[in-house]
Structure formats: structure tokens, C-alpha cells
C-alpha positions in Angstrom: 106.3 91.4 -18.8 106.1 89.8 -15.4 108.4 90.7 -12.5 107.9 88.9 -9.1 104.5 87.7 -10.1 103.4 91.2 -10.9 102.4 92.1 -14.4 102.9 95.3 -16.3 99.4 96.6 -15.7 99.7 96.1 -11.9 103.0 97.9 -11.9 101.5 100.8 -13.8 98.5 100.9 -11.4 100.8 100.9 -8.3 102.8 103.7 -9.8 99.6 105.7 -10.5 98.5 105.2 -6.9 101.9 106.3 -5.6 101.7 109.5 -7.7 98.2 110.2 -6.4 99.2 109.6 -2.7 102.5 111.4 -2.7 102.3 113.8 -5.6 104.6 114.1 -8.6 106.9 116.6 -6.9 107.8 114.2 -4.0 108.6 111.2 -6.2 112.3 112.1 -6.9 112.8 112.7 -3.2 111.2 109.4 -2.3 113.2 107.5 -5.0 116.5 109.2 -3.8 115.8 108.1 -0.2 115.0 104.6 -1.3 118.1 104.4 -3.3 120.3 105.6 -0.4 118.6 103.1 1.9 119.2 100.2 -0.6 122.8 101.3 -1.1 123.4 101.4 2.7 121.8 98.0 3.1 123.9 96.5 0.3 127.1 98.0 1.7 126.3 96.7 5.2 125.7 93.1 3.8 128.9 93.3 1.8 130.8 94.4 4.9 129.4 91.5 6.9 130.1 89.0 4.2 133.6 90.3 3.9 134.2 90.1 7.6 132.8 86.6 7.9 134.9 85.4 4.9 138.0 87.0 6.3 137.5 85.5 9.7 136.8 82.1 8.3 140.0 82.2 6.2 142.0 83.3 9.2 140.7 80.4 11.2 141.1 77.9 8.2 137.4 77.2 8.3 136.9 77.8 4.6 138.6 75.8 1.9 138.5 78.1 -1.0 139.2 75.4 -3.6 136.2 73.4 -2.4 133.9 76.4 -2.4 135.2 77.4 -5.9 134.3 73.9 -7.1 130.9 74.1 -5.5 130.2 77.5 -7.1 131.2 76.1 -10.5 128.8 73.2 -10.2 126.0 75.5 -9.0 126.6 77.8 -11.9 126.4 74.8 -14.3 123.1 73.7 -12.8 121.8 77.3 -12.9 122.7 77.6 -16.6 121.1 74.3 -17.4 118.0 75.3 -15.5 117.9 78.7 -17.4 118.2 76.8 -20.7 115.4 74.5 -19.8 113.1 77.3 -18.6 113.9 79.3 -21.7 112.8 76.5 -23.9 109.6 76.2 -21.8 108.9 79.9 -22.2 109.3 79.7 -26.0 107.0 76.7 -26.2 104.2 78.4 -24.3 
């Protein structure tokens, strides 16, 4: 298992060091704080994206049909790339 170029053993080692530094009793509190922070960041980015999109639509800057077509093409390319990398992973 590899996630962001970090293997399973490295993740376990990092978790072990975190437990040693902060202690097992503080981990739920730290995780809760990180979760709240990530939620706040995601909500803020969604609000900004919504406001920019709304403003662009009001000023006729965005052509939703063109963006929809571009998104469809990007999704097709992404699917093709995932199919290709999937076959590479199976061959290795």
C-alpha cells in the first residue's frame, strides 16, 4: 500500500512516533481538532468557489455549456489514464 509516496511501514512508524510524542490520551483530541480544521478549510474553499462561480454567471463570464463539455472531455481522459495505469500496475 502506497499513499503519496509513503508506504505502509512509514505510516505505521509515523503513527508510533505521534503516539510517543503526544500520548494515547491526546490523540482523539488532536484528531478532532484536525478534522474541524479540515472541515473549516473545505467549507471556506467551497464558499469562495460558489461566490466566484455566482459572480461569473451574473457577469456572463462563464459559459456553462462550454465548461460542461470541457469537464466531460477531462473526465474521459482521466478514465483512459486510469485504465492505462491500472494495466501497468497489474503488469508489474
